[in-house]
LOTORKOL-658661 format. One line per 4 residues: number of its first residue (from 1); their letters; for each residue x, y, z of C-alpha. Coordinates in steps of 0.5 Angstrom, whole numbers, padded with zeros to 4 digits. Layout:
NUM) a) X,Y,Z; ...
This chain:
1) meiv) -0102,-0025,0115; -0107,-0020,0116; -0103,-0013,0117; -0106,-0008,0122
5) srsn) -0101,-0003,0123; -0100,0004,0119; -0093,0004,0120; -0093,-0003,0116
9) slvk) -0089,-0001,0109; -0094,-0002,0104; -0099,0001,0108; -0094,0007,0108
13) hikk) -0093,0006,0101; -0100,0006,0099; -0103,0012,0102; -0097,0016,0099
17) ladk) -0100,0015,0093; -0105,0019,0094; -0100,0025,0093; -0099,0026,0085
21) kyrr) -0090,0028,0085; -0089,0021,0089; -0094,0017,0083; -0090,0020,0078
25) esgq) -0083,0018,0082; -0086,0011,0084; -0088,0010,0078; -0094,0007,0081
29) yvae) -0101,0009,0083; -0108,0005,0086; -0114,0003,0083; -0120,0001,0087
33) grrw) -0126,-0003,0086; -0128,-0012,0085; -0130,-0010,0077; -0124,-0005,0076
37) vtda) -0118,-0011,0079; -0121,-0017,0077; -0121,-0013,0070; -0114,-0011,0071
41) fark) -0111,-0018,0073; -0115,-0021,0067; -0113,-0016,0062; -0106,-0012,0064
45) pqdv) -0104,-0017,0069; -0096,-0014,0068; -0099,-0008,0070; -0101,-0011,0077
49) vtiv) -0096,-0010,0082; -0100,-0012,0088; -0107,-0013,0090; -0110,-0012,0098
53) rres) -0116,-0014,0100; -0119,-0012,0107; -0120,-0017,0112; -0128,-0018,0111
57) cdfe) -0128,-0019,0103; -0127,-0025,0100; -0122,-0023,0094; -0117,-0030,0091
61) naaa) -0112,-0026,0087; -0110,-0022,0094; -0103,-0021,0096; -0104,-0018,0102
65) vlsd) -0110,-0017,0108; -0111,-0011,0111; -0115,-0011,0118; -0123,-0007,0116
69) plfn) -0120,0000,0120; -0114,0000,0117; -0116,-0002,0109; -0122,0005,0110
73) elad) -0117,0009,0111; -0113,0008,0105; -0120,0007,0100; -0122,0014,0097
77) tens) -0128,0012,0096; -0133,0013,0102; -0136,0006,0101; -0130,0001,0099
81) qgvl) -0132,-0005,0096; -0125,-0008,0100; -0121,-0009,0095; -0115,-0004,0091
85) avmr) -0109,-0005,0087; -0102,-0002,0086; -0101,-0001,0079; -0095,0001,0074
89) ippf) -0096,0007,0070; -0094,0005,0063; -0088,0010,0061; -0091,0016,0055
93) adlq) -0091,0012,0048; -0090,0015,0041; -0097,0015,0038; -0099,0010,0033
97) dgpc) -0103,0010,0027; -0110,0012,0028; -0115,0017,0032; -0112,0022,0037
101) llmd) -0114,0026,0042; -0111,0032,0044; -0113,0035,0051; -0111,0043,0053
105) rird) -0111,0045,0060; -0117,0039,0062; -0117,0041,0070; -0123,0037,0073
109) pgnm) -0121,0030,0074; -0129,0028,0073; -0129,0031,0066; -0122,0028,0065
113) gtil) -0123,0020,0067; -0130,0022,0064; -0127,0024,0057; -0122,0018,0058
117) rtac) -0127,0013,0059; -0130,0015,0053; -0125,0016,0049; -0123,0008,0050
121) aagf) -0130,0007,0047; -0130,0011,0041; -0122,0008,0039; -0119,0014,0040
125) nniv) -0113,0010,0043; -0108,0016,0042; -0108,0021,0049; -0104,0027,0048
129) lrdc) -0104,0032,0054; -0103,0039,0055; -0102,0042,0063; -0108,0037,0065
133) vdvf) -0111,0034,0071; -0106,0028,0073; -0109,0022,0069; -0108,0018,0075
137) npkv) -0111,0022,0081; -0116,0017,0083; -0123,0021,0081; -0120,0019,0075
141) irsc) -0118,0012,0075; -0125,0012,0079; -0130,0015,0073; -0124,0012,0067
145) mtgi) -0126,0006,0070; -0121,0000,0066; -0121,0005,0060; -0115,0007,0062
149) ldlr) -0111,0001,0061; -0112,0001,0054; -0110,0008,0052; -0103,0010,0050
153) fslf) -0101,0017,0053; -0096,0022,0050; -0095,0030,0053; -0096,0035,0047
157) ssvd) -0089,0037,0045; -0091,0042,0040; -0096,0043,0033; -0091,0042,0029
161) alka) -0089,0035,0032; -0097,0032,0031; -0096,0035,0024; -0090,0032,0022
165) sgft) -0093,0025,0024; -0099,0026,0020; -0104,0028,0024; -0109,0033,0022
169) lvga) -0111,0037,0028; -0119,0039,0029; -0121,0043,0034; -0127,0044,0037
173) algg) -0131,0051,0038; -0134,0057,0037; -0135,0060,0031; -0132,0054,0027
177) edaf) -0136,0049,0022; -0142,0045,0023; -0140,0039,0026; -0146,0035,0023
181) sqmn) -0145,0038,0015; -0142,0033,0011; -0134,0032,0012; -0129,0026,0011
185) fqkn) -0123,0025,0015; -0117,0021,0014; -0115,0016,0019; -0110,0021,0023
189) vclv) -0113,0027,0025; -0113,0029,0032; -0119,0032,0036; -0116,0038,0041
193) vgne) -0120,0040,0046; -0120,0046,0051; -0119,0048,0059; -0127,0047,0062
197) acgi) -0126,0055,0063; -0123,0058,0057; -0122,0053,0051; -0116,0051,0047
201) dpql) -0111,0056,0048; -0112,0061,0042; -0105,0060,0039; -0106,0052,0039
205) lsac) -0113,0054,0035; -0110,0057,0030; -0105,0052,0028; -0112,0047,0028
209) dkvl) -0113,0045,0020; -0120,0044,0022; -0125,0048,0028; -0131,0044,0029
213) tipm) -0137,0047,0033; -0143,0043,0036; -0150,0046,0033; -0154,0049,0040
217) knei) -0161,0051,0040; -0165,0054,0047; -0160,0059,0046; -0155,0054,0050
221) esln) -0148,0058,0048; -0144,0051,0052; -0143,0044,0054; -0139,0041,0059
225) vava) -0133,0039,0055; -0134,0031,0058; -0141,0032,0053; -0138,0036,0048
229) tgil) -0131,0031,0047; -0135,0024,0047; -0140,0028,0042; -0135,0030,0036
233) myri) -0131,0024,0038; -0136,0019,0036; -0138,0024,0030; -0130,0024,0027
237) rnci) -0130,0017,0027; -0136,0016,0023; -0134,0020,0018; -0125,0017,0017
241) k) -0125,0014,0009
């Protein structure tokens, strides 16, 4: 049956999921797009709460159908493909063996989404968050695509806790060792990247075991954090014994 009323409980729920606090309280978020939803349903069906389509869009796994005007009100994208999924937010998890990425105060959703997508591609499946933008923000989800489904998230507690878990901390900052010099890392290496404007918190940076710098020419002083993080993740991955 087609849903046409804004007072419908599912419609109200999806609309409220635009709010970070409500996402955390409900443990759910919204993802849009035919390919996104298809991939999520195939790879992580246990995390799919429900699938919704608009009336003019055909999608076989949809559990609810909304009138086109109502669906368009809920869609976060300007040219929606007419399919969205309400997804379960996975619980924060303990770190597992393998490369780790610690993000310190990353605030831009586009940067966050790009970093997460690249982290998934580079095999940095452990993600530690320190006062960052919500990773389940719609703009982050759109930038990250379904890469977010394969990542494990945890909240930063302390440097000591990371080191006690066997991780070597490698900071990304100016004045460090050339990132393309000869080096080796064990598999439990944690790349630390910082805020778009301020970089890594000085106390956190001073606790890093090593600091890497990407060499730059033509008087360029810095790179976009998502670009720099991508370069360093692949460089570090290539140096793991």
